[in-house]
N, C-alpha and C positions, 0 to 999 in steps of 0.2 A: 599569461592569459588567465582571466578570472573565470568564475563559475558560469556566468551568463554567456561569455564568449565560447566556452567549451560546449555548452548546451546548444548554442546556435549552430555550431559545426556538426554536432552529432545527432541532432533531432531527427533527421531522416534515416538514421541507422545505416548509413552507407559508409564504407571504409574510404578514408581520404588520406593521402600522404601528408597533407598539411596539418592534420589533426592528430596523427598517431603519436607524435612526440609529446602531446599534452595530456595523454590519458593517465599517466602514472602520478603526477604531482597532486592531483585533486582526489580527495577521498570520496567514496560513495556517499558518505554522510553529508559532505558539503554540497555535492551535486544534487542530491535529493532535496535538500533545503532550498537551494537556489530555484529548482523547478517549482517547488511549492509556493514560492514567493512571486512567481511570474503571473502576469495577467493571462488567463486562459483564453479570453476572447481575441487577444492579439499576440499570440506566442511568437510570431515571426519578428515582432517589433522589439522584443526584449524588454517590454515595459513591466515595472513592478506593479502588482495589483493594488488597487486602492480600496480601503475599507469604507463601507457605507456608514458604519457606526464609529464613534470616536474611540480612542484607545481605552479610556476609562470605562466607557459603556461596554466595550468588548471584554475587558478584564472582568467586569462585574458579571457579565453573562456567563463566562467560562467557569467562574468559581462557584456559581450557584448550584451546579449539578455535581454532587460529591459521591453518590452511592448508586450501585447497580443492584437490582433485585432479580433473583434467579428466574421467577416466573415471567417477568417482563422480558428478560434477556432471551428466553426461549422463543418468545414471539418474534423478536427482532431477528434472531438467527434464522427462523423459518422464513421471514421476509427476504433475507439474504439468499437462502437456498432457492426460493421460488423466483426471485427476480434476477439473480446473477449467476448462480451455479451452473445452469444449463449452458450459458454462453462462455463460461470460464472453467473448463474441466480440470484445472489445476487444483480445485478445491472440492474434493469428494466429500459427501455428506458426513461420513463417519469422522473424518479429520476435522471438519468444521465444528461438529458437536463436541468432540474431545477437547479442542482448544478452549471453547467457551465454557464448558462445564468445569474445566480445570481452574477457572477463576475462583471457584467456591470451595472452601474447605469442607470436609465431611461434616454434615449436620448444620452447615452455615448457609443461610439463604441470601446473604448480602455480601457485596464486595466493595471495598473502599477504593474509588478511582485514584490511580496513582500510587497505590501501596506497593506496587512492584513495577519495574521497568524492564523485566526480562523480555527477550524477543518474542517468546510465545505469548506473553500477555499483550504486547503491542499488536501482534497479529489478531488476537481476539478483539481488542479494542477497535481495530479497523473493520473487522467483520461486523461487529455490532453497529458501528457508525453507519456503514453502508446499508445494513438492514433497516436502521431507523429512517434513512432517506427513501427506502422503498415501502415503508409502512403507511397505512391509511392516514395516520396522524402525523405525517412527516413535517408539516408546517409548524406545529406546536412543539415538536420534539427536536427541532434543529439545534437548539442549544446543547442538548445531550450529544448529538453527532459532532458538533463543533468542539465540544470539550474533549471528547475522546480523540478526535483527529489532532487537536492541538497538542495533546500529551504525546502522541506517537511521533510527531515531528520534533518535539522538544527533546525527546529521549532516543532518537535514532542511534543505535549502538554503532560506534565507530569501527568496531571489529566484526560486524555481523557476517560479512562475507567469509571471513576466516573461520568463524565458529560453525556456520551452517549455511552452505551455499543455497540449498533448496529453500530454506526458510527466508533467506535474504531476497530471493526472487519472488516468493509469495508475498513478502512485505511490499515489494515494488509494485506487483500486480494490484494489490489492494489500494495503494496510493493512486494508481492509474484509474481504477474503477471509481474511487471517491471523487477524483477530480473531474470525471465525466459527468457525475451526477450532482456536483455542488460547485457553485460559482466561487467558493472560497477555497477550493482544493488545489489551485495552481494550474499549471499547463500540462494537460494530458499528452499533448503533442511531444513535449520535451521528455516527460516520463517514459513514454513508449520508445522514443528513439534511444534513450540511454539504456533502457532495459534490453532492447533488441540487440544492441551492440555487445552488451555483456553476455547475453545468452549465446550469441555466435562465438564470442571469444573463448568461452569455456566448452564449446562443442555440443551444446544442447540441441542444436538444429540437425545434427547428424543422426542417422539411423543407428540405434544401438543394437549390437549383437547379443542375444541372450546366451548366457552360459549356464551350465547346470548349477553352479554355485552362486549365480548372480541374485541380487536382491531385486526381484521383479517389481515390487512396489516403488522402489527408488527409481528404477529405469522408467517406469510409467510416469512418475512424478516429474522427472526431467523432461520427458517428451511433452507432457501436457503443459508444463510451464512455458515451453517455446510456443506451442500451438495456441495457448490462451492469449499470449502476447500478440501473436500474429492475427488472431481473430479480432482482438481489440483494435489493432492497427487498421485492419481492413474496414 
């Protein structure tokens, strides 16, 4: 079974005996890319999204934006916090600010887009892209959002779940949010179904018991990852 077939079976995040045997062979990387390529307006049809612009025009648009500037980024991050953070508690303000500020070396006010493909950088790119979509100048800034989103999809780490489960779920949440606010973001329906199944599979939906030696921030992050996905699904 291919990626599209898997997504169709799992989009509603309901366990099915017929789909359980197909979970393992497909990597999360392939599943996310498949969902990103689906037409969001007709997710149930499994149609690949069509581009309004030609491939050459799209390539030109994506390569024009090469640099991020610290002062501008702070504005986009604030747009993210104002427009998204209250509905998705998996992204506390201090965590968002830390991710985006880490793009810039001490004393440096610019960041070359694509200079790093670490998962933390891809998280920051997604946050900025979503912030751009919520900014007052979103129509003129869409090439920047498209550029950052394109890079995150191109460089999805194949091993991100093994490296950092929480960061992997945050990455998926950001793909969901972007797809909700952009017609080029793929199928939010499939993204949500895939993420919900994985959250349940690792037990994030269960009430966690606090222990004296437990990392409370991590337990809260696990809880809010599940509830953020649930809120987006509703």
